[in-house]
PyMOL CGO cylinders between C-alpha atoms (Angstrom):
from pymol import cmd
from pymol.cgo import CYLINDER

trace = [
    CYLINDER, 38.11, -25.11, 1.48, 37.09, -24.97, 5.12, 0.3, 1, 1, 1, 1, 1, 1,
    CYLINDER, 37.09, -24.97, 5.12, 38.94, -25.35, 8.38, 0.3, 1, 1, 1, 1, 1, 1,
    CYLINDER, 38.94, -25.35, 8.38, 37.98, -27.64, 11.25, 0.3, 1, 1, 1, 1, 1, 1,
    CYLINDER, 37.98, -27.64, 11.25, 37.65, -25.08, 14.05, 0.3, 1, 1, 1, 1, 1, 1,
    CYLINDER, 37.65, -25.08, 14.05, 38.16, -27.74, 16.74, 0.3, 1, 1, 1, 1, 1, 1,
    CYLINDER, 38.16, -27.74, 16.74, 41.49, -28.57, 15.19, 0.3, 1, 1, 1, 1, 1, 1,
    CYLINDER, 41.49, -28.57, 15.19, 42.39, -24.87, 15.10, 0.3, 1, 1, 1, 1, 1, 1,
    CYLINDER, 42.39, -24.87, 15.10, 41.80, -24.68, 18.85, 0.3, 1, 1, 1, 1, 1, 1,
    CYLINDER, 41.80, -24.68, 18.85, 44.05, -27.70, 19.34, 0.3, 1, 1, 1, 1, 1, 1,
    CYLINDER, 44.05, -27.70, 19.34, 46.78, -26.16, 17.22, 0.3, 1, 1, 1, 1, 1, 1,
    CYLINDER, 46.78, -26.16, 17.22, 46.53, -22.85, 19.10, 0.3, 1, 1, 1, 1, 1, 1,
    CYLINDER, 46.53, -22.85, 19.10, 46.80, -24.62, 22.47, 0.3, 1, 1, 1, 1, 1, 1,
    CYLINDER, 46.80, -24.62, 22.47, 49.99, -26.30, 21.21, 0.3, 1, 1, 1, 1, 1, 1,
    CYLINDER, 49.99, -26.30, 21.21, 51.28, -23.04, 19.69, 0.3, 1, 1, 1, 1, 1, 1,
    CYLINDER, 51.28, -23.04, 19.69, 51.26, -24.66, 16.23, 0.3, 1, 1, 1, 1, 1, 1,
    CYLINDER, 51.26, -24.66, 16.23, 48.94, -22.13, 14.60, 0.3, 1, 1, 1, 1, 1, 1,
    CYLINDER, 48.94, -22.13, 14.60, 51.53, -20.13, 12.62, 0.3, 1, 1, 1, 1, 1, 1,
    CYLINDER, 51.53, -20.13, 12.62, 50.20, -19.35, 9.17, 0.3, 1, 1, 1, 1, 1, 1,
    CYLINDER, 50.20, -19.35, 9.17, 46.51, -19.84, 9.97, 0.3, 1, 1, 1, 1, 1, 1,
    CYLINDER, 46.51, -19.84, 9.97, 45.79, -16.13, 9.66, 0.3, 1, 1, 1, 1, 1, 1,
    CYLINDER, 45.79, -16.13, 9.66, 47.34, -16.12, 6.19, 0.3, 1, 1, 1, 1, 1, 1,
    CYLINDER, 47.34, -16.12, 6.19, 45.48, -19.30, 5.22, 0.3, 1, 1, 1, 1, 1, 1,
    CYLINDER, 45.48, -19.30, 5.22, 42.13, -17.85, 6.29, 0.3, 1, 1, 1, 1, 1, 1,
    CYLINDER, 42.13, -17.85, 6.29, 42.70, -15.04, 3.81, 0.3, 1, 1, 1, 1, 1, 1,
    CYLINDER, 42.70, -15.04, 3.81, 42.35, -17.57, 0.99, 0.3, 1, 1, 1, 1, 1, 1,
    CYLINDER, 42.35, -17.57, 0.99, 39.28, -19.36, 2.31, 0.3, 1, 1, 1, 1, 1, 1,
    CYLINDER, 39.28, -19.36, 2.31, 35.80, -18.89, 0.89, 0.3, 1, 1, 1, 1, 1, 1,
    CYLINDER, 35.80, -18.89, 0.89, 37.22, -16.98, -2.04, 0.3, 1, 1, 1, 1, 1, 1,
    CYLINDER, 37.22, -16.98, -2.04, 36.87, -17.83, -5.70, 0.3, 1, 1, 1, 1, 1, 1,
    CYLINDER, 36.87, -17.83, -5.70, 38.73, -20.85, -6.98, 0.3, 1, 1, 1, 1, 1, 1,
    CYLINDER, 38.73, -20.85, -6.98, 39.82, -21.41, -10.54, 0.3, 1, 1, 1, 1, 1, 1,
    CYLINDER, 39.82, -21.41, -10.54, 39.03, -24.79, -12.03, 0.3, 1, 1, 1, 1, 1, 1,
    CYLINDER, 39.03, -24.79, -12.03, 40.77, -26.29, -15.06, 0.3, 1, 1, 1, 1, 1, 1,
    CYLINDER, 40.77, -26.29, -15.06, 39.08, -25.57, -18.39, 0.3, 1, 1, 1, 1, 1, 1,
    CYLINDER, 39.08, -25.57, -18.39, 38.53, -29.30, -18.99, 0.3, 1, 1, 1, 1, 1, 1,
    CYLINDER, 38.53, -29.30, -18.99, 35.78, -30.60, -16.67, 0.3, 1, 1, 1, 1, 1, 1,
    CYLINDER, 35.78, -30.60, -16.67, 37.42, -34.02, -16.69, 0.3, 1, 1, 1, 1, 1, 1,
    CYLINDER, 37.42, -34.02, -16.69, 40.13, -32.48, -14.50, 0.3, 1, 1, 1, 1, 1, 1,
    CYLINDER, 40.13, -32.48, -14.50, 37.68, -31.01, -11.96, 0.3, 1, 1, 1, 1, 1, 1,
    CYLINDER, 37.68, -31.01, -11.96, 37.65, -32.49, -8.45, 0.3, 1, 1, 1, 1, 1, 1,
    CYLINDER, 37.65, -32.49, -8.45, 34.92, -35.01, -7.70, 0.3, 1, 1, 1, 1, 1, 1,
    CYLINDER, 34.92, -35.01, -7.70, 32.34, -33.28, -5.41, 0.3, 1, 1, 1, 1, 1, 1,
    CYLINDER, 32.34, -33.28, -5.41, 31.47, -36.60, -3.76, 0.3, 1, 1, 1, 1, 1, 1,
    CYLINDER, 31.47, -36.60, -3.76, 35.10, -37.17, -2.78, 0.3, 1, 1, 1, 1, 1, 1,
    CYLINDER, 35.10, -37.17, -2.78, 35.39, -33.63, -1.46, 0.3, 1, 1, 1, 1, 1, 1,
    CYLINDER, 35.39, -33.63, -1.46, 32.29, -34.21, 0.66, 0.3, 1, 1, 1, 1, 1, 1,
    CYLINDER, 32.29, -34.21, 0.66, 33.69, -37.48, 2.00, 0.3, 1, 1, 1, 1, 1, 1,
    CYLINDER, 33.69, -37.48, 2.00, 37.01, -35.84, 2.85, 0.3, 1, 1, 1, 1, 1, 1,
    CYLINDER, 37.01, -35.84, 2.85, 35.24, -33.01, 4.65, 0.3, 1, 1, 1, 1, 1, 1,
    CYLINDER, 35.24, -33.01, 4.65, 33.17, -35.52, 6.60, 0.3, 1, 1, 1, 1, 1, 1,
    CYLINDER, 33.17, -35.52, 6.60, 36.29, -37.42, 7.65, 0.3, 1, 1, 1, 1, 1, 1,
    CYLINDER, 36.29, -37.42, 7.65, 37.92, -34.15, 8.71, 0.3, 1, 1, 1, 1, 1, 1,
    CYLINDER, 37.92, -34.15, 8.71, 34.75, -33.30, 10.67, 0.3, 1, 1, 1, 1, 1, 1,
    CYLINDER, 34.75, -33.30, 10.67, 34.19, -30.04, 8.83, 0.3, 1, 1, 1, 1, 1, 1,
    CYLINDER, 34.19, -30.04, 8.83, 30.95, -28.48, 10.09, 0.3, 1, 1, 1, 1, 1, 1,
    CYLINDER, 30.95, -28.48, 10.09, 28.04, -29.11, 7.75, 0.3, 1, 1, 1, 1, 1, 1,
    CYLINDER, 28.04, -29.11, 7.75, 29.40, -32.44, 6.48, 0.3, 1, 1, 1, 1, 1, 1,
    CYLINDER, 29.40, -32.44, 6.48, 28.83, -34.74, 9.46, 0.3, 1, 1, 1, 1, 1, 1,
]
cmd.load_cgo(trace, "trace")
């Protein structure tokens, strides 16, 4: 999971950034996927969502 840094700046300017420090602690760490690959997230949909959220590297 990645954060849109532009959005972080907006949240900070509005003093709505509580919890972001804690959230960052979970980012770019290992995730645990279900044993059954049928239940795994679709990488294409993740890419589309990241593009819509304007996550750097996806647009």
